[in-house]
C-alpha positions in Angstrom: 22.1 23.9 39.8 22.3 25.7 43.2 19.3 25.3 45.4 16.8 28.1 45.3 16.3 30.0 48.6 13.0 29.3 50.3 10.6 32.2 50.8 10.6 34.1 54.0 7.6 35.0 56.2 4.1 34.6 55.1 3.6 38.3 54.7 6.2 38.6 51.9 4.8 40.4 48.9 5.0 38.4 45.6 4.6 39.7 42.1 4.3 37.8 38.8 7.6 37.3 37.0 8.3 35.8 33.6 11.3 33.6 34.3 13.9 32.3 31.9 16.1 29.6 33.6 19.3 28.7 31.7 22.1 26.2 32.3 25.1 24.7 30.5 24.6 21.0 29.9 27.5 18.8 31.0 29.1 21.8 32.9 30.5 19.6 35.7 32.4 17.4 33.1 34.3 20.4 31.7 37.9 21.4 32.8 38.1 24.4 35.1 39.3 26.7 32.4 36.6 25.4 30.0 33.9 26.1 32.6 35.2 29.7 33.1 35.4 30.3 29.3 31.9 28.9 28.6 30.2 30.7 31.5 31.8 34.0 30.5 30.8 33.6 26.9 27.2 32.7 27.9 27.0 35.8 30.2 28.2 37.9 27.3 25.6 36.5 24.9 22.8 36.9 27.5 23.7 40.4 28.3 23.9 41.3 24.6 20.4 40.3 23.8 17.9 43.1 23.1 15.4 41.8 25.6 18.0 41.8 28.4 19.1 45.4 27.6 15.5 46.7 27.3 14.3 45.2 30.5 17.4 46.3 32.4 17.1 49.8 31.1 13.5 50.0 32.3 14.4 48.5 35.7 12.2 45.5 35.1 14.8 42.7 35.2 16.0 40.6 38.1 19.0 38.2 37.9 19.7 35.1 39.8 23.3 33.7 39.0 24.0 30.1 39.5 27.2 28.1 39.0 26.4 26.8 35.6 23.9 29.4 34.3 21.3 31.5 35.9 17.8 32.9 35.9 16.4 36.1 34.4 13.1 37.4 35.8 11.3 39.8 33.4 8.7 42.0 34.8 7.4 43.1 31.4 5.5 40.6 29.2 5.2 36.8 28.9 6.8 37.1 25.4 10.1 38.6 26.8 11.7 35.4 28.1 10.8 33.6 24.9 12.2 36.4 22.7 15.3 36.4 24.9 15.7 32.6 24.6 15.5 32.8 20.8 18.2 35.5 20.7 20.4 33.3 22.9 19.8 30.2 20.8 20.6 32.1 17.6 23.8 33.5 19.1 24.9 30.0 20.4 24.8 28.6 16.8 28.2 30.4 16.4 29.5 28.6 19.6 28.7 24.9 19.0 30.7 23.7 22.0 28.4 25.5 24.4 25.4 23.2 25.1 22.6 25.1 26.8 19.0 24.2 27.8 16.4 26.7 28.8 13.1 26.6 30.8 10.4 29.3 30.9 7.6 29.8 33.4 5.5 32.7 34.6 4.7 32.7 38.3 5.0 34.5 41.7 8.5 35.7 42.6 9.9 38.0 45.3 13.3 39.5 46.2 14.8 38.2 49.4 18.0 38.4 51.4 19.7 35.1 51.9 21.7 34.0 55.0 24.8 35.8 53.6 22.9 39.0 53.5 23.0 38.9 49.7 20.0 39.9 47.5 18.3 36.9 46.0 15.1 35.8 44.3 12.6 33.2 45.5 9.1 31.9 44.8 7.2 29.3 42.8 8.0 31.1 39.5 11.7 30.4 40.0 11.2 26.8 41.2 8.9 25.7 38.4 11.0 27.4 35.7 14.0 25.3 37.0 12.0 22.1 37.0 10.8 22.8 33.5 14.4 23.4 32.3 15.6 20.3 34.2 13.4 18.1 31.9 15.3 19.3 28.8 18.4 18.3 26.9 20.9 20.5 25.1 19.1 22.9 22.8 15.7 22.6 24.3 13.5 25.6 25.1 10.8 24.2 27.3 7.8 26.1 28.4 5.3 25.4 31.2 1.7 25.0 30.1 0.9 28.4 31.8 3.3 30.2 29.5 2.1 28.3 26.4 -1.5 29.3 27.1 -0.4 32.9 27.2 1.5 32.6 24.0 -1.2 30.8 22.0 -3.2 34.0 22.0 -0.6 35.4 19.6 -0.8 34.0 16.1 2.9 34.3 15.5 3.8 31.9 18.3 1.3 29.1 17.6 3.3 27.2 15.0 6.2 26.8 17.4 4.2 25.4 20.4 4.6 21.6 20.5 2.7 19.7 23.3 4.8 17.2 25.3 2.3 16.5 28.1 2.1 16.2 31.9 5.0 14.6 33.8 5.9 14.0 37.4 9.0 15.9 38.5 10.7 16.6 41.8 8.7 15.9 44.9 6.0 14.1 42.8 4.8 17.4 41.4 3.1 17.2 38.0 3.9 19.8 35.4 2.6 20.2 31.9 5.4 20.8 29.3 5.4 22.3 25.9 8.5 22.2 23.6 9.1 25.5 21.8 11.1 25.3 18.6 11.2 26.9 15.1 12.7 25.3 12.0 16.1 26.8 12.9 16.1 27.3 16.7 15.4 25.0 19.6 15.5 21.2 19.8 12.5 19.4 18.2 13.4 16.0 19.7 11.5 14.6 22.7 13.6 15.2 25.8 15.6 12.2 26.8 14.6 12.6 30.5 11.0 11.9 29.6 11.3 10.0 26.3 10.1 6.7 27.8 7.3 8.4 29.7 3.8 9.3 28.5 1.7 12.3 29.6 -0.1 11.5 32.8 -3.4 12.3 31.2 -3.4 10.5 27.9 -5.5 7.9 26.1 -5.5 6.2 22.7 -8.9 5.0 21.4 -8.4 1.7 19.7 -10.8 0.7 17.0 -13.9 -0.8 18.6 -14.5 -4.4 17.4 -17.6 -5.2 15.3 -19.3 -8.2 16.9 -22.5 -7.9 14.8 -23.6 -10.9 12.8 -23.6 -8.6 9.7 -20.0 -7.7 9.0 -21.2 -4.7 7.0 -22.0 -3.1 10.3 -18.3 -2.3 10.7 -19.1 1.3 9.7 -20.8 1.5 13.1 -17.9 0.3 15.2 -15.4 2.4 13.2 -17.7 5.5 13.4 -18.1 5.2 17.2 -14.3 5.0 17.5 -13.8 8.1 15.4 -16.4 10.0 17.2 -14.9 9.1 20.6 -11.5 10.3 19.4 -13.0 13.6 18.2 -14.9 14.1 21.4 -12.0 13.4 23.7 -9.6 15.4 21.6 -11.5 18.5 22.5 -10.8 18.1 26.2 -8.0 20.5 27.3 -5.0 18.8 29.0 -5.8 15.3 27.6 -3.5 13.8 25.0 -5.5 11.8 22.4 -3.6 10.5 19.3 -5.3 11.1 16.0 -7.5 8.7 14.0 -4.9 7.3 11.6 -2.5 6.4 14.5 -5.2 4.7 16.5 -6.6 2.8 13.5 -3.1 1.5 12.7 -3.7 -1.0 15.5 -7.0 -2.3 14.1 -7.3 -6.0 14.3 -4.0 -6.4 16.2 -4.5 -8.7 19.2 -0.9 -9.8 20.2 -0.3 -10.2 23.9 1.8 -7.0 24.4 -0.5 -4.8 22.2 -1.2 -2.3 25.0 2.5 -1.8 25.7 3.2 -1.2 22.0 0.4 1.3 21.8 1.8 3.1 24.8 5.3 3.2 23.4 4.4 4.2 19.8 1.6 6.7 20.6 3.1 8.0 24.0 0.0 7.3 26.1 -0.6 5.8 29.5 -4.1 4.3 28.8 -6.1 2.8 26.0 -9.8 2.7 25.5 -11.0 -0.4 23.7 -14.4 -2.0 23.2 -16.9 -3.6 21.0 -20.2 -2.9 19.2 -22.9 -5.5 18.6 -26.0 -4.6 16.6 -29.0 -6.9 16.2 -31.9 -5.2 14.5 -32.4 -2.0 16.4 -30.8 -3.4 19.5 -27.3 -2.3 20.4 -24.8 -3.4 22.9 -21.6 -1.4 23.5 -18.8 -2.6 25.7 -16.0 -0.3 26.7 -13.0 -0.6 29.0 -10.2 1.8 30.0 -6.9 -0.1 30.4 -3.5 1.0 31.9 -0.8 0.2 29.3 1.9 -0.5 31.9 0.2 -3.4 33.6 -3.0 -4.2 31.7 -5.1 -3.2 34.7 -8.7 -2.3 33.9 -9.4 1.1 35.3 -13.1 0.6 34.5 -15.3 -1.5 32.3 -18.9 -1.1 31.4 -21.6 -2.6 29.2 -24.3 -0.4 27.6 -27.5 -2.1 26.4 -30.3 -0.2 24.5 -31.6 0.7 21.1 -29.7 2.3 18.2 -31.2 5.6 19.2 -29.3 5.5 22.4 -25.9 5.6 20.7 -25.2 9.2 21.5 -25.9 8.7 25.2 -23.5 5.7 25.1 -20.8 7.7 23.5 -21.2 10.7 25.8 -21.1 8.4 28.9 -18.0 6.6 27.7 -16.2 9.9 27.1 -17.2 11.3 30.5 -16.1 8.1 32.2 -12.7 8.3 30.5 -12.3 12.0 31.6 -13.3 11.1 35.2 -11.0 8.2 35.4 -8.0 10.3 34.2 -9.0 13.1 36.6 -9.2 15.7 33.9 -11.1 18.9 34.9 -13.9 19.7 32.6 -14.9 23.3 31.9 -18.6 24.0 31.3 -18.1 24.6 27.6 -16.3 21.2 27.1 -18.8 19.4 29.3 -21.6 20.8 27.0 -19.7 19.7 23.9 -19.3 16.1 25.2 -23.1 16.0 25.9 -24.1 17.6 22.7 -25.9 15.5 20.1 -25.1 16.3 16.4 -28.6 15.2 15.4 -31.8 13.9 17.0 -32.4 11.5 14.2 -30.7 8.1 14.7 -31.2 7.0 11.1 -29.6 10.3 9.8 -26.7 9.5 12.1 -26.4 6.0 10.8 -26.3 7.3 7.2 -23.7 9.9 8.2 -21.5 7.1 9.7 -21.8 5.2 6.4 -20.7 8.3 4.6 -17.6 8.7 6.7 -16.8 5.0 6.2 -17.1 5.3 2.4 -15.1 8.5 2.4 -12.2 6.8 4.2 -11.7 4.4 1.2 -10.1 7.4 -0.7 -11.4 6.2 -4.1 -13.7 7.7 -6.6 -16.3 5.0 -5.9 -16.0 5.6 -2.2 -16.4 9.4 -2.5 -19.5 8.9 -4.8 -21.1 6.6 -2.2 -20.1 9.0 0.6 -21.9 11.9 -1.1 -25.0 9.7 -1.5 -25.1 8.8 2.2 -24.6 12.4 3.4 -27.4 13.6 1.1 -29.7 10.9 2.4 -28.8 12.0 6.0 -29.6 15.6 5.2 -33.0 14.7 3.8 -33.9 13.2 7.2 -32.3 16.1 9.2 -31.6 19.3 7.2 -29.9 20.8 10.3 -27.2 18.1 10.5 -24.1 20.4 10.4 -21.5 17.5 10.4 -23.2 16.0 7.3 -22.6 19.3 5.5 -19.0 19.2 6.6 -18.8 15.6 5.2 -20.0 16.8 1.8 -17.6 19.8 1.8 -14.7 17.5 2.7 -15.6 15.0 0.1 -15.6 17.6 -2.7 -12.4 19.0 -1.3 -10.7 15.6 -2.0 -12.4 15.1 -5.4 -11.3 18.5 -6.7 -8.2 18.3 -8.9 -8.4 14.5 -8.7 -11.6 13.3 -10.3 -13.2 16.6 -11.2 -12.0 20.2 -11.9 -11.1 22.0 -8.7 -13.2 25.1 -9.7 -16.4 23.0 -9.7 -15.4 21.3 -6.5 -14.6 24.5 -4.7 -18.1 26.0 -5.4 -19.7 23.0 -3.7 -17.2 22.8 -0.9 -17.8 26.5 0.0 -21.5 26.2 -0.2 -21.6 23.2 2.2 -19.1 24.6 4.6 -21.0 27.9 4.9 -24.2 25.9 5.5 -22.5 23.9 8.3 -21.4 27.2 9.9 -24.8 28.7 9.7 -26.1 25.7 11.7 -23.2 25.5 14.2 -20.8 28.6 14.3 -18.7 26.9 16.9 -18.0 23.6 15.0 -14.2 23.4 14.3 -14.7 21.0 11.5 -16.9 23.5 9.7 -14.3 26.3 10.0 -11.7 23.9 8.6 -13.9 23.0 5.7 -14.4 26.6 4.9 -10.7 27.3 5.2 -10.0 24.6 2.6 -12.7 26.1 0.2 -11.3 29.6 0.6 -7.8 28.4 0.0 -9.0 26.5 -3.1 -10.5 29.8 -4.4 -7.1 31.6 -3.7 -8.7 33.7 -1.0 -5.6 33.5 1.2 -6.4 36.1 3.8 -9.8 34.7 4.8 -8.6 31.1 4.6 -6.0 31.9 7.2 -8.7 33.4 9.5 -10.7 30.2 9.2 -7.7 27.9 9.8 -6.8 29.9 13.0 -10.4 29.7 14.2 -10.6 25.9 13.7 -7.4 25.5 15.7 -8.7 27.9 18.4 -11.9 25.8 18.8 -10.0 22.5 18.8 -6.2 22.7 19.4 -6.0 18.9 18.9 -7.5 18.9 15.4 -4.6 17.3 13.5 -5.9 17.9 10.0 -6.3 21.6 10.7 -2.5 21.9 11.2 -1.8 19.6 8.2 -3.9 21.5 5.6 -2.8 24.8 7.1 0.7 23.7 6.5 0.0 23.1 2.8 -1.6 26.6 2.6 1.5 28.2 4.3 3.9 26.3 2.1 2.1 27.6 -1.0 2.6 31.3 0.0 6.3 30.6 0.6 6.2 30.5 4.4 8.0 27.2 4.5 9.4 27.4 8.0 5.9 27.9 9.4 4.6 25.1 7.1 7.2 22.7 8.5 6.3 23.7 12.1 2.6 23.2 11.4 3.2 19.8 9.8 5.3 18.7 12.8 2.5 19.7 15.1 0.1 17.5 13.0 2.6 14.6 13.3 2.8 15.1 17.0 -0.9 14.7 17.2 -1.1 11.8 14.8 2.4 10.2 14.7 1.6 7.1 12.6 -0.1 9.1 9.8 2.0 8.4 6.7 0.4 11.3 4.8 1.5 13.8 7.4 5.0 12.2 7.3 5.1 12.5 3.5 3.9 16.1 3.6 6.9 17.0 5.8 9.1 15.7 3.1 7.2 17.8 0.5 7.9 21.0 2.5 11.5 20.1 2.8 11.6 19.4 -0.9 10.1 22.8 -1.7 12.7 24.4 0.7 15.3 22.8 -1.6 16.5 20.7 1.3 16.6 17.5 -0.8 18.9 15.4 1.4 16.7 16.2 4.5 13.6 15.4 2.4 15.0 12.0 1.4 15.7 11.1 5.0 12.1 12.0 5.8 10.8 10.0 2.8 12.6 6.9 3.9 11.1 7.3 7.4 7.7 7.5 5.7 8.3 4.4 3.6 9.3 2.4 6.7 5.9 3.4 8.2 4.0 2.8 5.0 5.9 0.9 2.2 2.9 1.4 -0.2 3.0 5.2 0.1 2.6 6.5 -3.4 3.2 10.0 -2.4 6.4 9.0 -0.7 7.6 7.3 -3.9 6.6 10.3 -6.0 8.5 12.7 -3.6 11.6 10.5 -3.7 11.5 10.8 -7.5 11.2 14.6 -7.2 14.3 14.8 -4.9 16.4 12.5 -7.1 15.4 14.5 -10.2 16.8 17.8 -8.8 19.8 16.1 -7.4 20.7 15.0 -11.0 19.7 11.3 -10.8 17.2 11.3 -13.6 17.2 7.5 -14.1 16.5 7.0 -10.4 13.7 9.6 -10.5 12.1 7.9 -13.5 12.1 4.5 -11.7 10.4 6.1 -8.7 7.8 8.0 -10.8 7.0 4.7 -12.6 6.2 3.1 -9.2 3.9 6.0 -8.3 2.1 6.1 -11.6 -1.6 5.7 -10.8 -4.7 7.0 -12.7 -7.1 7.8 -9.9 -5.2 11.1 -9.1 -6.1 13.3 -12.0 -2.9 12.1 -13.7 -0.7 14.8 -12.3 1.8 12.1 -11.2 2.2 11.1 -14.9 3.1 14.7 -15.7 6.3 14.4 -13.6 7.2 11.2 -15.3 6.8 12.8 -18.7 8.9 15.7 -17.5 11.7 13.4 -16.4 11.6 11.6 -19.8 11.9 14.9 -21.5 14.9 16.3 -19.5 16.7 12.9 -19.8 16.7 13.4 -23.6 14.0 10.8 -24.3 11.7 13.1 -26.2 9.7 10.3 -27.9 8.6 8.9 -24.5 7.7 12.3 -23.2 5.5 13.0 -26.3 4.0 9.5 -25.8 3.0 10.5 -22.3 1.3 13.6 -23.8 -0.7 11.4 -26.1 -1.6 9.1 -23.3 -2.9 12.0 -21.2 -4.9 13.4 -24.2 -6.6 9.9 -24.6 -7.1 9.7 -20.8 -8.8 13.1 -20.8 -11.5 11.7 -23.2 -12.5 9.2 -20.5 -11.8 10.9 -17.2 -10.8 14.2 -15.6 -7.1 15.0 -16.1 -5.4 17.7 -14.1 -4.1 20.4 -16.5 -0.9 20.8 -14.6 0.2 17.4 -15.9 0.4 18.8 -19.5 2.2 21.9 -18.3 4.9 19.7 -16.6 5.7 17.8 -19.7 5.9 20.9 -21.9 8.3 22.4 -19.4 10.5 19.4 -19.7 10.3 19.6 -23.5 11.4 23.3 -23.3 8.1 24.5 -24.9 7.6 27.3 -22.5 4.6 29.0 -24.3 2.6 25.8 -24.4 3.5 25.2 -20.7 2.3 28.6 -19.8 -0.9 28.1 -21.8 -1.7 25.1 -19.7 -0.7 26.9 -16.4 -3.1 29.7 -17.4 -5.8 27.0 -17.7 -4.8 25.6 -14.3 -5.5 29.0 -12.9 -8.8 29.3 -14.6 -9.7 25.8 -13.3 -8.4 26.8 -9.8 -6.2 23.8 -9.6 -4.5 23.3 -6.3 -1.1 23.0 -8.2 -1.2 26.8 -8.5 -0.5 26.9 -4.7 3.1 25.8 -5.5 4.0 28.2 -8.3 6.4 30.1 -6.1 8.1 27.2 -4.5 8.2 24.2 -6.8 11.6 23.8 -8.6 9.9 22.6 -11.8 8.9 26.3 -12.5 12.4 27.6 -12.3 12.8 27.7 -16.1 9.9 30.1 -16.5 10.2 32.0 -13.2 11.4 35.1 -14.9 9.0 35.0 -17.8 6.5 38.0 -17.7 3.6 35.6 -18.3 4.5 33.5 -15.4 5.0 36.5 -13.1 1.6 37.8 -14.1 0.1 34.4 -13.3 1.7 34.4 -9.8 0.3 37.9 -9.2 -3.2 36.7 -10.2 -3.0 33.7 -7.8 -1.4 35.3 -4.8 -1.8 39.1 -5.2 -0.3 40.9 -2.2 -0.1 37.7 0.0 3.5 36.8 -0.8 
């Protein structure tokens, strides 16, 4: 790119411009005639965009041509350069030989006259937009943090904002980058120029080691780790990978562990430590380590009683923030210092509840509920304990108990948590799940948005929101939300599987299979991954392959809906006796445990018995089964999609929300 003229005298008047910087990647390697052809075509595309024409007509557009691209300065709104970039990216899909990257920033600009007496543009707005663009590869639309902060106030842009982090650029300046892409436009890959780098302000909290004599005290070390992750994730400008990714390194002690954490989680530092409990006495050791050289940025021992645990956690979080030189606003500082309860025993019981919940089994969930209830007897105002109850019932619904029963409990506890703490993001997420479970789509979306607004790094908020959006047919948004969740928690195999699910619902079976294989590399035991692979093979015509995968994913703890797909596959393969045997097995199972009604519907669909299938789907609606979320997108319902009964059912579930 040509150098940008420096500003003139100190009394030059600046104004805020919204800058879109564009250049052709690999321009210098093109032949002279190719350069001319590509730059002329790019000019034609840019000038043909609606945003260019509108701003020019209003006299609110400045242009800075360069040899291989140029800059547009919009004096309208922060959305204008983004909308223009999307128009350009869409038009370029018809010209695959033209590889363009774009950078956007809002900042001070002014019109100047250069040494050749030509009108030109200068200012930090231009300089930073160029540096943002320079970080990208072909197809990238990169934004500065300033622009992303402006856009996040508009709900329609949020799914497409993907945090990259802070990086050093020209002259040692640090800029914060955000990758903007939709399902069809932009480049979702991490830019090559910074792929090996991690955000300057980033930390992974490795699972604290339990050094207590009683190994059952592991709930305490795990709980402290989780709470530190949650606390630090609320600090703006600090990248903190999610719980699953951090816990993937639990118990790993190889010599280069810190480098591996840095490479896989894209962080510059790790926080590690240990917890030792002896009676009511507690010792916590914590150290912040630079992943590049193993240097200890700080280390500290905390000694006290169990009741001091909140003070220890708050101090550790503050020391991390100080060491990484992150600026804390008053609201975040108060959040870090805030105690969720004044009762240490109630907190101990809450941590036990979280520990049991994480086992993802019926026995674990039952124990989890018992611990949360005991915590609330000691402190009836413990909002997080109510969230714990709501979340546990959310997982149990449709799995070990009818969803309708679970949703009632879920909503009750989520609302109680919000009454106690209206600013608790986890409570808004719990309520969003409950409202979605009750098919209250409009209010569920309000709560999802509020949870993310309160904590933009809450990975599970994006993940569950994605399932909600996928259900109402907004699959592009669902895929974008799930990718955001993966960005925040990259080693979470459930998030990776979910991405395959949305691709499957979008009928992109080959893309889904690629994603499933990626998931199975991360977690070879992923039952959901195997199940999804079976689904994709089924609709690609490989029924035998699908049956083999469904058999591997056949487990009884999940309300038996997996078995329904196996029975369906038997039926369409022509093996009616095996499909009918599956029905009998489900009927017997239903005498001993909860069985999701959708499993019966699936098998009857395979057998071609539409009326019986619709009878069971009606029951699924009455029971508020989550499978009803997928009536409009799941290929299994294609055979009844035009049936009046099915269309009436879809109307009851979704109303005017489609």
